[in-house]
C-alpha positions in Angstrom: -2.5 8.1 -7.3 -6.3 8.8 -7.7 -7.2 11.9 -8.5 -10.0 12.6 -5.6 -7.1 12.0 -3.5 -9.2 10.6 -0.8 -8.9 6.5 -2.1 -6.4 4.7 -2.8 -5.6 0.9 -4.4 -3.5 -1.7 -2.4 -3.8 -5.3 -1.2 -4.4 -7.1 2.1 -2.9 -10.3 1.6 0.2 -11.6 -0.3 -1.1 -12.9 -4.3 -0.2 -16.5 -5.2 3.0 -17.3 -6.9 2.9 -17.0 -10.8 5.4 -18.6 -13.4 6.3 -16.9 -16.4 8.6 -19.0 -18.9 10.9 -16.9 -21.4 13.6 -19.0 -23.5 13.7 -21.5 -20.9 14.3 -18.9 -18.2 11.7 -19.1 -15.2 10.7 -16.1 -13.9 8.3 -16.6 -10.3 6.3 -13.5 -9.6 5.1 -12.0 -6.3 3.1 -9.6 -5.1 2.9 -8.4 -1.1 1.3 -5.8 1.1 3.6 -3.6 3.3 3.3 -1.1 5.6 6.9 0.3 6.0 10.2 -0.1 4.2 11.4 -2.8 7.1 8.9 -5.1 5.8 10.9 -5.5 2.5 14.1 -7.0 3.5 12.6 -10.1 5.2 10.1 -11.2 2.6 13.3 -10.9 -0.2 15.6 -13.2 2.4 12.5 -15.6 2.4 12.4 -15.2 -1.5 16.1 -15.9 -2.0 15.8 -19.1 0.4 13.0 -20.5 -1.6 14.8 -20.1 -4.6 18.1 -20.7 -3.8 18.8 -21.9 -7.5 17.5 -18.2 -8.8 20.5 -16.0 -10.3 17.9 -12.8 -9.3 15.7 -11.9 -7.1 14.5 -8.6 -8.4 11.7 -6.6 -7.2 10.4 -2.8 -6.6 8.0 -1.4 -4.2 6.0 1.8 -3.4 4.5 2.7 -0.2 2.3 6.3 0.9 -0.5 8.3 -0.4 0.6 12.0 0.0 4.1 11.5 -0.1 5.1 8.5 -2.3 8.4 6.5 -1.9 9.3 3.9 -4.1 12.5 1.8 -4.9 13.4 -0.3 -7.9 16.3 -2.9 -7.2 17.7 -4.9 -10.1 19.9 -7.5 -7.4 22.7 -8.0 -10.4 20.7 -7.6 -13.7 21.6 -5.4 -16.1 21.1 -1.5 -15.0 17.2 -0.7 -15.1 16.4 -4.2 -16.8 14.4 -5.8 -13.6 13.1 -3.3 -11.0 12.0 -0.5 -13.2 9.9 -2.4 -15.1 8.5 -4.3 -12.1 7.9 -0.7 -10.9 6.4 0.2 -14.0 3.7 -2.2 -13.7 3.0 -0.9 -9.8 2.2 2.5 -11.3 0.3 0.9 -14.2 -1.9 -0.9 -11.4 -2.0 2.9 -9.2 -0.9 0.9 -6.2 0.3 2.0 -2.9 1.8 -0.3 0.1 2.9 -3.0 -2.4 6.1 -5.0 -3.0 6.3 -6.9 -6.2 9.5 -9.5 -6.4 10.2 -11.5 -9.4 12.2 -14.6 -8.6 14.6 -15.4 -12.2 16.4 -19.0 -12.5 18.7 -19.0 -15.5 17.7 -21.5 -18.5 20.9 -21.0 -20.2 19.8 -18.8 -22.9 20.8 -14.8 -22.3 17.2 -12.5 -23.0 19.5 -9.6 -23.6 18.1 -6.5 -21.9 15.4 -5.9 -24.0 14.2 -9.4 -23.5 14.7 -8.9 -19.7 12.7 -6.1 -20.0 9.6 -7.5 -21.7 9.8 -10.9 -18.8 10.0 -9.2 -15.8 7.4 -6.6 -16.6 5.3 -9.3 -18.0 6.0 -11.7 -14.8 5.1 -8.8 -12.5 1.8 -8.0 -14.7 0.8 -11.9 -14.2 1.3 -11.2 -10.7 -0.6 -8.6 -10.2 -3.5 -9.6 -12.2 -3.4 -12.5 -9.6 -3.4 -10.1 -6.3 -6.9 -8.8 -4.9 -6.9 -5.5 -5.2 -8.6 -3.4 -2.7 -9.8 0.3 -2.6 -9.0 2.0 0.3 -10.1 5.4 1.8 -7.6 8.0 2.9 -9.0 9.0 6.9 -7.8 11.8 9.5 -7.8 11.2 12.8 -9.3 13.7 15.6 -9.5 13.4 19.2 -12.6 15.0 20.9 -12.2 15.8 24.3 -16.0 17.1 25.9 -18.3 16.4 28.9 -20.8 14.3 29.6 -23.5 16.8 29.2 -22.1 17.6 25.3 -22.5 13.7 24.2 -25.9 14.1 22.9 -24.4 16.8 20.7 -21.1 15.2 19.4 -23.2 12.2 18.8 -25.6 13.7 17.0 -22.9 15.3 14.8 -20.9 11.7 14.0 -24.5 10.3 12.9 -25.6 12.7 10.8 -22.3 12.8 9.0 -21.6 9.1 9.6 -18.2 8.9 11.3 -16.1 6.5 12.6 -15.5 6.2 16.0 -12.2 4.5 16.8 -11.7 4.5 20.4 -13.7 6.2 23.6 -12.4 6.6 26.8 -15.0 7.7 29.4 -13.6 9.4 32.8 -14.1 12.5 34.4 -14.5 13.7 30.6 -15.2 11.8 27.5 -12.9 11.1 24.9 -13.7 10.3 21.4 -11.0 9.4 18.6 -13.0 9.5 15.6 -12.0 8.6 11.8 -12.7 11.1 9.1 -12.4 10.7 5.5 -9.8 13.0 4.1 -11.8 15.1 1.6 -14.4 15.7 4.9 -11.7 16.9 7.1 -11.4 20.4 6.9 -15.7 20.3 7.1 -15.6 18.1 10.0 -12.8 19.7 11.8 -15.0 23.5 11.6 -18.0 22.0 13.0 -16.7 20.6 16.3 -14.5 23.8 16.7 -17.2 26.4 16.8 -19.2 24.0 19.1 -18.6 25.5 22.7 -16.9 23.3 25.3 -15.8 20.3 22.8 -12.3 20.7 22.2 -11.2 19.1 18.7 -7.1 18.2 17.9 -5.7 16.1 15.2 
């Protein structure tokens, strides 16, 4: 991930389908945004239906910003000849919360392990080149609880520090949920925590 650990790269929408050919084998490459591991299976099943003549639909995914989880799947190709080369491209582009899948339709000529590694890597790379990569900020949410009379003090900090109010509940007292950039989280917590009559919790 990025060194500053306060932003990450991902995609918001699936990339267009790409086609890479190697010695008559066709490799269709895709990139999908995912938020949980459960997103993966339905996407792969859909691709297998879409490419019902494909011998293999190999893929790799990565999730998370602090704690990284990933998986690489060869789907019957020789060990580490498909899933890992695809995963290597996810790492090369420094992406997370993505699934990269490559469907292969065999063209009659065996490519050998080296050829497969190269073809899956290239198909993944072309697919990632077509994807719209976005930089996102890692944020932390805090809940602030305070009385109406303290609203001005709270709003002053929010405006000064350019914080986002995610939600607000105004009942007997006020509850704001604010979004804070991760690198500023401790500073903001300390500011509100030292203000009398204002409760802050994450």
